[in-house]
N, C-alpha and C positions, 0 to 999 in steps of 0.2 A: 187350570181349571176351565172347562169349557164355557160359554156362555149359557148353555142351555143348564149345566150343574150349578153356575151362580144363580139362574133365574129358581131352581130350585130352593136353594140355599137362602134367596131374599123372601120367597113366600114361606119356608120353614120359620125362619125368625119373624116376619109379621105375624103368622099364626099362634108362634111361641108367647108374644108380646101383646096380642091381642091388637094390633095397630093395622090400619087402614093406610094403603099408598095412592097418592094420585100423582102422576107425572105431567111436565109440559117439556115438549119436544121440539126442538128446531130441525138442526142439522140430521138428526137420526130418521127424522121422518116417519116416526110411528114405532120404527124397529124393535125401540125398547121395550113398546107394549107388547108388540105381537111376541115378541121373547118371553115375555111373563106368560103372554095368555096362551102358551104350547104347553103349559103346566096344570093338569087335571086339579082343578078345585079354586084354581087362578082369584075367580070372580068374588070368594068369599072374603078376600085381603086386598086386591087390587081394585081401585074405583076405575081408573082409567086414565087416556092421555090426552091433553089440548096439543095437537101438532100444531105449532103457529110458525110456520114457515116465512112467511114474510113480515116486514115490519109493520104493517098497517093492520094486520092480523093480531100480531103481538098487541097492539095498543086497542082494538076492538075488543077482541076477547078475554086480555088477562090484564087488561087497564095500565099495558106498560105505557110511563111517560113518554109524551111526545119528546120532552126535553130530554130525555135520558138517551131516546134513541139516536137524537140530532147530537147530542156530544160525543156519545161512545159507540153509537151504532147497534145494531140489534146484535152484536157478536162482541159481548163485553161481559166483564164480572158484573158491572152494576146491573145491566140488564137480565142476567143468569138469576139473578135475587128479587130482580120485579116479577119473571116468569115463574118462580117456585112459591111467592108471595099471593101472586094474583090466582095462581090456579088451586092453592088450599084456600082461598077467601071463597072461591066459587064452589068447594066441595066439601058441605059439612060434615060428611062423613069422614073423611080423611083427617088423620093427624099426623103424618108425614108428606111432606111433598119433596121431589126432587124437579130439577130442571138442567138441561143440556142446550147449549148453543155453540156454534162454532163455524169456520172456514174450513172446508174439505176440499174448496177447489172445484174448477178453475177458476181463474180470474180472482186469487184473495189476495189481499194486500199484503207485502213481502212479511211483513212482521206478526200477521196473523196466521198464514198459510199453515193450516193443519194444527192450530190450536182451538180447542173446546175449553168452555167455562161449564162447571157443575156447580150447582147449588143445591143445599138442602136446608130444610128449616122445618122445624116442628110446629104444630097448634099452640099457642100460649107464650111461645118465646119471641123474643123482640129482636133475635139477631137470625143470620142466617151464615151457614158455614159454606165457605166457596174456596173451588180447588180448579187452578189452571193447570192443562194438561198439552204439552207439544205432543200430536200423535205423530207415530215411528212409520207407519205406512204412508206411499205416496202417492198411490192412485186414490180417486174418490171412494168407490164402493169398499176396497178393503178400510180404508180411512173409517167409515161408517161401520161398519161392524167392530174394528177397533174401539171406535166412542160407545158403542154399545155395551161391549166388556167392560169398560172402565165406569160407565154410569152403573152398571149390575154391583162391580166390585165395590164400589162407594158405597149403594145401599148396604153391601154385607159389613162393610166397615162401620157406617152409621148404628146400624142395628145391632151388632156385636158388641161395640163399645160401650152401649148402655147409657147415651146422653140422657140427661135430666131431662126429663121433659115435663112441661107446665099445663098440662090440659087436662 
């Protein structure tokens, strides 16, 4: 499935379930939002995306804790959770949030080179589901595109599985 097909699938599922989505993007730099915005009528179900590339911006815009950033860095599972929770807290009309953060290179730590963390959370739930992916692409721009596809695939999965929502 191409990214655009996945974007259509996400929006179709959002509409069917009457769910509004908000994103927090780091390594994708807003490309997930751009892909969703290519779909006519996306604004009915897609609220927007906070592109928080730098750690200071993550902290200032989405209240990612300075402790989490110091302990794990902006590219970590705990920070992906704080990004998703933070963007959902700031978007009252949204009931589902997703975040993505990762190291796409160059100069990534060896153990995190090409690794992304995705998090999803529903309004009213106390937990956040996270997924770690090792990207298969080697170059930065193809890695960004791969990450966009993985976020959209994750959203299709979350929306298709009919997780219990408490909102």
